[in-house]
C-alpha positions in Angstrom: 187.3 156.5 145.1 183.9 158.3 145.0 183.0 161.2 147.4 180.4 158.9 148.9 183.0 156.4 149.9 185.3 159.1 151.3 182.5 159.9 153.9 183.7 157.0 156.0 180.5 154.8 156.1 181.4 151.5 157.8 178.3 149.3 157.7 178.2 145.9 159.4 174.6 144.8 159.5 174.0 142.1 162.1 170.2 142.7 162.8 169.3 142.0 159.2 170.9 138.5 159.6 168.3 137.5 162.2 165.4 135.2 161.2 163.1 136.7 158.5 160.3 137.0 161.1 162.2 139.9 162.7 162.5 142.0 159.6 161.2 143.0 156.2 163.7 143.9 153.5 162.6 147.2 151.9 164.1 150.3 150.4 163.1 153.9 151.3 160.6 155.3 148.8 162.4 157.9 146.6 161.3 161.6 146.9 161.0 164.2 144.2 163.0 167.2 145.3 165.1 166.5 148.4 166.6 169.5 150.2 169.0 169.4 153.2 167.6 171.4 156.2 170.2 170.6 158.8 173.2 168.2 159.3 174.7 167.4 162.7 178.4 167.8 162.0 179.4 167.3 165.7 177.6 163.9 165.7 179.0 163.0 162.3 182.6 163.6 163.6 182.0 161.4 166.6 180.7 158.7 164.2 183.9 159.0 162.1 182.0 160.5 159.1 183.3 163.4 157.0 180.8 165.3 155.0 183.0 168.4 154.4 183.6 167.6 150.7 180.0 166.7 149.9 177.7 169.4 148.5 174.2 170.0 149.8 172.6 168.5 146.8 174.4 165.2 147.2 173.8 165.3 151.0 170.0 165.7 150.3 170.1 162.6 148.1 171.8 160.6 150.8 169.6 161.6 153.7 166.4 161.3 151.7 167.2 157.7 150.7 167.4 158.6 147.0 171.1 157.5 147.0 172.0 154.9 149.6 175.5 154.6 151.1 177.6 151.6 150.1 177.1 148.8 152.6 173.6 149.8 153.7 171.0 147.0 153.8 167.6 148.7 154.5 165.0 146.9 156.5 161.8 147.6 158.4 161.7 146.0 161.9 158.8 144.0 163.3 157.6 144.6 166.8 154.4 144.8 168.9 153.4 146.9 171.9 151.0 148.0 174.5 149.7 151.4 173.3 148.0 153.1 176.2 147.6 149.7 177.8 146.1 147.9 174.8 148.2 145.3 173.0 148.6 145.5 169.2 150.9 144.3 166.5 153.1 147.0 165.1 156.4 147.5 163.2 158.3 150.3 161.4 155.3 151.9 159.6 157.2 155.0 158.5 160.8 154.1 159.2 163.6 152.2 157.5 166.8 151.0 159.2 169.7 151.6 156.8 172.0 149.4 158.7 174.6 149.5 161.5 177.5 151.8 161.2 180.7 151.0 163.2 182.0 154.3 164.5 185.7 155.3 164.9 185.4 154.3 168.6 184.1 150.9 167.5 180.6 151.7 168.6 177.8 150.0 166.7 175.1 152.5 165.8 171.8 152.1 164.0 171.2 154.5 161.2 167.4 154.9 160.6 165.3 157.1 158.3 162.0 158.3 159.8 159.4 159.4 157.3 160.9 157.4 154.5 157.6 156.0 153.0 155.3 153.1 153.3 156.3 149.6 154.6 154.3 146.5 155.2 153.7 147.8 158.7 152.2 151.2 157.7 148.6 150.2 158.5 147.0 152.4 155.8 149.4 155.3 156.6 151.4 157.0 154.0 154.7 156.3 155.8 155.7 159.9 155.6 156.4 162.7 158.1 156.0 166.4 158.3 158.8 168.9 158.7 157.7 170.3 162.1 157.7 166.9 164.0 161.0 165.9 162.5 162.7 169.1 163.5 161.1 168.7 166.9 162.7 165.3 167.4 166.0 166.7 166.2 165.8 169.6 168.7 164.6 167.5 171.6 166.9 164.6 171.2 169.9 166.9 170.9 168.8 168.8 173.9 168.5 165.6 175.9 172.0 164.6 174.8 173.4 167.9 176.1 171.5 167.4 179.4 173.5 164.2 179.8 170.5 161.9 179.5 170.7 158.7 177.5 169.0 159.2 174.2 168.9 158.5 170.5 170.4 161.3 168.5 169.6 163.1 165.2 172.0 163.3 162.3 170.0 165.1 159.6 166.7 166.5 158.4 165.8 166.7 154.8 162.7 168.2 153.1 161.2 165.9 150.6 159.8 168.5 148.2 156.4 166.8 148.6 153.5 167.6 150.9 152.0 165.3 153.4 148.3 165.5 154.1 147.3 165.6 157.8 144.6 168.1 158.9 146.0 170.2 156.2 148.9 170.0 153.6 152.3 170.1 155.3 155.9 170.1 154.1 157.2 166.5 154.0 160.5 165.7 155.7 162.8 162.8 156.7 164.8 162.6 159.9 168.0 160.5 160.1 168.1 159.0 163.6 171.1 157.4 165.3 170.6 154.9 168.1 172.6 152.2 170.0 169.9 150.0 168.6 166.1 150.0 167.9 165.4 146.8 169.9 162.4 147.5 172.1 160.3 145.8 174.7 157.8 145.6 171.9 160.4 143.6 169.8 160.3 140.9 172.6 156.5 141.1 172.7 156.3 140.4 169.0 158.6 137.4 169.2 156.7 136.1 172.2 153.4 136.0 170.3 155.1 133.7 167.8 155.6 131.1 170.5 158.9 130.1 169.0 161.5 129.3 171.7 164.4 129.3 169.3 163.5 132.8 168.0 163.2 134.1 171.6 166.6 132.6 172.5 168.1 134.2 169.4 166.7 137.6 170.4 167.9 137.4 174.0 171.4 136.3 172.9 171.6 139.0 170.2 170.5 141.7 172.7 173.0 140.6 175.3 175.9 140.4 172.8 175.0 143.9 171.5 174.2 145.7 174.7 175.2 143.7 177.8 178.1 141.4 176.9 179.1 141.3 180.6 176.3 138.9 181.2 176.9 136.7 178.2 178.2 133.8 180.3 175.5 134.1 183.0 173.8 130.9 184.2 170.4 132.6 183.7 170.9 135.3 181.1 167.2 136.1 180.7 166.9 136.9 184.4 170.1 139.0 184.3 168.8 140.8 181.1 165.7 141.7 183.0 167.7 143.0 186.0 169.9 145.1 183.7 167.0 146.7 182.0 165.3 147.5 185.3 168.5 149.4 186.4 168.8 151.2 183.0 165.2 152.3 183.0 165.3 153.5 186.6 168.3 155.6 185.8 166.6 156.9 182.7 163.3 157.9 184.3 165.1 159.5 187.3 166.9 161.7 184.8 163.6 162.6 183.1 162.2 163.6 186.5 165.3 165.6 187.2 164.8 168.0 184.3 161.0 167.9 184.2 160.8 165.9 180.9 157.5 164.3 180.0 157.9 161.6 177.3 154.1 161.6 176.5 153.8 158.2 174.9 155.5 155.6 177.0 154.1 152.6 175.1 156.1 149.4 175.4 157.2 149.8 171.8 158.8 153.1 172.9 161.0 151.5 175.6 164.4 150.8 174.2 166.4 147.8 175.6 169.6 150.0 175.4 168.1 152.3 178.1 168.0 155.3 175.7 165.1 157.8 175.3 163.5 157.0 172.0 160.6 158.3 169.9 160.1 162.0 170.6 156.5 162.4 169.6 154.3 164.5 172.0 157.2 165.0 174.5 157.5 168.3 176.4 159.1 169.9 179.4 157.2 170.9 182.5 156.9 174.6 183.4 155.1 175.1 186.8 155.6 172.0 189.0 152.7 169.6 189.1 152.9 165.8 189.1 149.8 165.7 186.9 151.3 167.7 184.1 150.4 166.1 180.8 150.6 167.8 177.3 149.8 165.0 174.9 146.6 165.5 172.9 146.1 161.7 172.7 146.6 161.0 176.5 143.1 161.8 177.6 143.4 160.2 181.0 146.9 161.4 181.9 148.3 157.8 181.8 151.7 159.2 180.9 151.7 162.4 183.0 154.9 163.5 184.6 154.2 161.9 188.0 153.0 158.6 186.5 156.3 158.0 184.6 157.9 155.8 187.3 154.8 153.6 187.7 154.4 153.2 183.9 158.1 152.3 183.6 157.5 149.5 186.2 154.4 148.4 184.3 156.3 148.2 181.0 159.1 146.2 182.7 156.5 143.7 183.9 155.4 143.2 180.3 159.1 142.6 179.4 159.4 140.1 182.2 156.3 138.2 180.8 158.2 137.7 177.5 161.1 136.0 179.3 159.3 133.7 181.7 159.9 130.5 179.7 163.7 131.3 179.7 163.9 132.4 183.3 162.5 129.0 184.5 160.8 126.2 182.5 158.4 125.8 185.5 155.7 128.4 185.0 155.0 129.0 188.7 158.7 129.3 189.6 159.3 131.6 186.7 156.4 133.9 187.7 157.6 134.0 191.3 161.2 134.9 190.3 160.1 137.6 187.8 157.5 139.1 190.3 160.2 139.3 193.0 162.6 141.2 190.8 159.9 143.5 189.5 158.7 144.2 193.0 162.1 145.6 193.9 161.6 148.4 191.4 159.9 150.8 193.9 162.6 150.7 196.5 165.4 151.0 193.8 163.6 153.9 192.1 162.9 155.7 195.4 166.5 155.4 196.5 167.9 156.8 193.2 165.2 159.5 193.1 166.1 160.8 196.6 169.8 160.9 195.6 168.8 162.9 192.5 166.8 165.4 194.5 169.5 165.8 197.1 171.9 166.5 194.2 169.5 169.1 192.8 169.4 170.8 196.2 173.1 170.4 196.9 172.5 168.3 200.0 175.9 166.5 200.6 176.0 163.7 203.1 173.1 162.3 205.1 170.7 164.1 207.4 167.4 162.6 208.6 165.6 165.9 207.8 166.6 165.8 204.1 163.4 164.0 203.0 161.2 166.5 204.8 163.2 169.4 203.2 162.7 167.9 199.7 158.9 167.2 200.1 158.3 170.6 201.7 159.9 172.3 198.6 157.8 170.2 196.2 154.6 171.0 198.1 155.5 174.7 198.0 156.3 174.6 194.3 152.9 173.0 193.6 151.0 175.3 195.9 152.6 178.5 194.6 152.7 177.2 191.0 156.4 177.8 190.8 158.4 177.1 187.6 160.3 173.8 188.1 163.5 174.7 186.3 163.7 178.3 187.4 163.1 177.4 191.1 166.5 175.7 191.2 168.0 178.5 189.1 166.8 180.9 191.8 168.3 178.7 194.6 171.6 178.8 192.7 171.4 182.6 192.4 171.4 182.3 188.6 170.2 185.2 186.5 166.8 185.0 185.0 163.6 187.1 184.8 160.5 186.7 186.9 162.1 186.4 190.4 159.1 188.0 192.0 157.5 184.6 192.2 159.9 183.7 194.9 159.1 186.7 197.1 156.9 184.7 199.4 157.0 184.2 203.1 156.5 180.5 203.0 159.1 180.0 200.4 161.6 182.3 202.2 161.1 180.3 205.5 161.9 177.1 203.7 164.9 178.7 202.0 166.4 179.7 205.3 166.1 176.1 206.6 167.6 174.8 203.4 170.6 177.2 203.5 171.5 176.0 206.9 171.9 172.5 205.5 174.3 173.5 202.7 178.1 172.8 202.7 181.2 173.9 200.9 180.6 172.0 197.6 176.8 172.4 197.4 176.9 175.0 194.7 179.1 172.9 192.5 176.8 169.9 192.9 173.7 171.9 192.1 175.2 173.5 189.0 176.1 170.0 187.7 172.5 168.7 188.1 170.3 171.7 187.4 170.0 173.1 183.8 169.5 176.9 183.4 167.9 176.3 180.0 165.5 173.7 178.7 163.6 173.5 175.4 160.5 175.3 176.7 157.4 174.3 174.9 156.4 177.8 173.7 159.9 178.5 172.4 160.0 175.2 170.6 156.6 176.0 168.9 157.8 179.4 167.9 161.0 178.2 166.2 159.1 175.4 164.4 156.6 177.9 163.1 159.4 180.0 161.7 161.1 176.9 160.2 157.8 175.9 158.4 158.0 179.4 156.8 161.6 178.5 155.7 163.2 180.8 158.3 165.6 178.5 160.2 167.6 181.1 162.1 165.4 180.9 165.3 165.6 177.1 165.3 169.4 177.2 164.9 169.7 179.9 167.6 167.7 177.8 170.1 169.6 174.6 169.2 172.9 176.4 169.8 171.8 177.7 173.2 170.6 174.2 174.2 174.1 172.8 173.6 175.3 174.2 177.0 172.3 173.8 179.3 174.3 174.0 182.5 176.1 177.2 181.6 174.6 180.6 182.2 175.4 182.0 178.7 174.7 185.4 177.3 171.3 186.2 175.8 169.6 183.3 177.6 166.8 185.4 179.2 164.5 185.0 176.2 164.6 181.2 176.5 164.2 181.0 180.3 160.8 182.6 181.0 157.8 180.4 181.5 155.1 180.6 178.8 152.5 183.3 178.7 149.3 182.6 180.6 147.5 182.1 177.2 149.6 178.9 176.7 148.2 177.2 179.8 146.2 174.7 177.7 149.2 173.9 175.5 149.0 170.5 173.8 151.5 168.3 171.9 150.8 166.0 169.1 152.4 162.7 167.8 153.0 164.1 164.3 152.2 160.7 162.7 
C-alpha cells in the first residue's frame, strides 16, 4: 500500500453524480514548485486523516493538486448570485472541488482547492490566488471555529512557486478548504434560471438528504427547507454580531445552505462599536456594514424563497403569500435571538423588564464614547487587558452600577462563555500576513495559536488585545481575487 493510501482518504462523491448542468469536470492546473506552508493536523485528525508519515514534498504535491488522492473526482460547481444587489451568472472561477471525504465520524465533507487555476467560470481571470488572502482565510476560518461559530475550515496552504499579477506581482498560493458542502443560495438561483422543474426538485431533494434529512418525509419539503435555512442563518448572523464579525461580501453566492460562514474575502472584526462599521474596499455604500447584516440576511433569504415558489405551491399567488409570510417572521425571530445573545454577553439571567433598556443604554454609550466592542465586555468581566482608561467615565460608571445590581450568582460564568478575550484584530492580522509574505511565518503561527482559545485569558495576550493605532482608522480590506 502506498503512503498516499495510508493517509485515510475516503471519497464518496455524490455531487458529481448530479445532472451535468450543475458541474463541469475539470482538474486543478499543475504548478511548478509547490511548497507546503501550513497543514492543520488537528482538523486532519478529526477527519480521520493521518499525514504523519508523509514528507513535506509529497504533501505539497497533494495540496497543490499536482498529485490527486485516490478516489477524488474534481469538478467546478455552477452557481449564480446577487452581487451587491445585482444578479449575475457565476461558478467556481478559481476553485475546484476534489470530492467528498467521509470522516471517521461518518460526516460528509467537501474538500475544495481555492486558487487552483482557470475553469470555464473564470471570466477572464487567471483562477489563481495570492498567499496573503489564502493565509487570511485560513486564520479567519480557524478563529471562527474556535469562537464556536459555524464555519468552513482550512486544512492546508501551499505556495505554488509562481507569481500572480494583481496591482503588483504576488506569491501564488492554494488553500484547501473543508465544508459541510458548497451548496449556496446561488446554486438554487442558477438552477432556477434554467426553468427545469426536474433539476430544481433534484437539488432540493439532494440538499435535504445531505443537510436536513429530518424533513425528508415532509409534505412540503421546499417550505420546510426554507424554514430550516431561516433558522440556521439567524443563528449564524446573531453569532457574527456577538463577536463583532463583519463578513464584508454577503452576496447570495456566499450564503451556504448548511448555515456555515463561507468565503472569507474582505471580512474583518469591529474595533470601536459602530453599526456602520464597514471595511471592504468594494462596499462603497456600506451595504454589508456590521449593522446591516441582519437585513441583508433577510434579503438573501427572500431570494432563496423565490427559487422555491413553484415547489411550495403550484399556484403562483398562493406560493407568494406562503413564502412572504414565512420571510416576514424573520424580524421577530432575529430580534428574539439577538436579545438572548446580548443578555448572555451581559450575564443577565432570567427576565427583567428593564433588560432591554440596559442593553441599549450600553450600546449607545459604546458608540458615543467610541469604546472597543470586545474589550468593553472584557472590562465588565474584570479581565486583564491594556487601555482601561477608556472606561473611566462618569456616564459609563453610572450605567455599570445599574448593571451590577442586576447580576446574579452565575452571571460571570455566562459572560465568560459568550465573550471572547481575543479576536483576530485587523492590524494584527495585517502584520502577521506581511511577515508571512517575507517568509517569516512565526508571527502568523503565534497569532493562530493564541486564537485557538479565545475565551481563555492566556499568558502574553496583551499584544493581541489592544485596538489599532489611530493611524489605522481608515483601514480597508480587499477580496484578494
